Steps between C-alpha positions, in 0.01 A plus 500: 500500500604856445526577873781247547718702264418846628819545702716384209321744268547799732830604344355468150200708600718782631716484188205503259333793674814710535647466152378712205373222269138390520486135607196296397421132554315383187273201441366438148202273438333315214613265225745765375630597844866525400417709194274724710778552756747603231247734336443668836876532557551663160205731556644607835841554340356720225792658314735515798590127511572542871327181619670196650309177549589300811357170383422278799261272308659154466537272199246534221324780689806722467532766233821338379288223350277754327800695363708194410784632714791271587546375854638772726644485853255607769525818705594275791841448336610848616505370858815294449656739249453285192329781309433872517153646438620640167613157384160353588298746291358343183422779249147521360416741215297790639598424861823510696468125540415202718670349803407149614405511867302186584778350713565832676130533585496153652832530682464844658331373819781245543798734459706616793538871568823543301370327187169681524682834502700398194177416317338827606809688388474341155135603473603852602747507211226386261270777620752772422472427129124477453173687533284193561568157645227253412502183707345240272333240721322180398123516539512146638707620798268779616390295801857513636655833392876538512676764713553696176124516437428577863756782512392666174308823572259425212340188358358480149268237353502498119166333431428355159149582377394138465325236708828342610651844563211603722501175697874513558499871583232449764695209651825700508328799661329281758826324589697824527225644720515194727876554526445858618486719187270794565473638146601421143534666161329328207569543128293319237669335202368376164161671526315559172446867577475753783143405587593132518797575729292721728222243524752227579654706781161599640395137521826396666490793741140424602584134564808589704316766699220256584709196591852622583477863608824649366540822304568467126640798311424512128817570301334465162580292194848357455503578129370858518556670837787657693563230759818662630320817602229304679752288689676812623207554738392269783162329494239702687326307771148395405367591844629599846458135601725362223819500712311343789373224272854427379612467863215260576582290193857463621382397845273244338788365289719472810227307679448267207873429493486393863723779636475520879654785701808523281729803489329817385604606150512849354 
């Protein structure tokens, strides 16, 4: 559960909030999830190309598979000095590039203090060269978010305007809410037109409001709207009770996990 990794993510959270780049954890849904994620990344980059993808999705869910990129060492390799962040960056036309991070996301809670600081230092170096860091996470892992996802100040669901996209988007949102997320940005991909995209979001938002109770912020259409500008602003709370509901969801998740009088976490 997300709470078990909160202490390990604390350094990441401070780093992400202090540094200039906007850091966003991104989940893309639907049959064309990988394509939708890349479209969103390019739309966010615009003409600046100042976007780095930290790809924590494993195996076939990774963007390397979608881009036919060769195998690359993981971000975790900086810990023992085998690679530098610059050496890990795989260039992608229109973006600064991609860095594999699935092993780093899994290992962070297990690292000792010295190795954790080395990893955080490497991420700090990455941030100095970019305007956006997009943490590409697998939709299948939303029920157990990594410290990277937990530490990111913003979370984006790129929802494909299809039956499978809607079903998966609702599941991802519900799982992130159960893990403690209080609000999420949503962008719609592959809609036929503006009216179709708006109707899709309205239906998803109504379902989430009725059964989950988290705030969804409409970013617009992936193919047509300025996603970067929308992500520069935090999600407004849907009601004064939204933060309270997020707290209660986390308590419920702790209870379901069988936690009893353990150490209090920040």
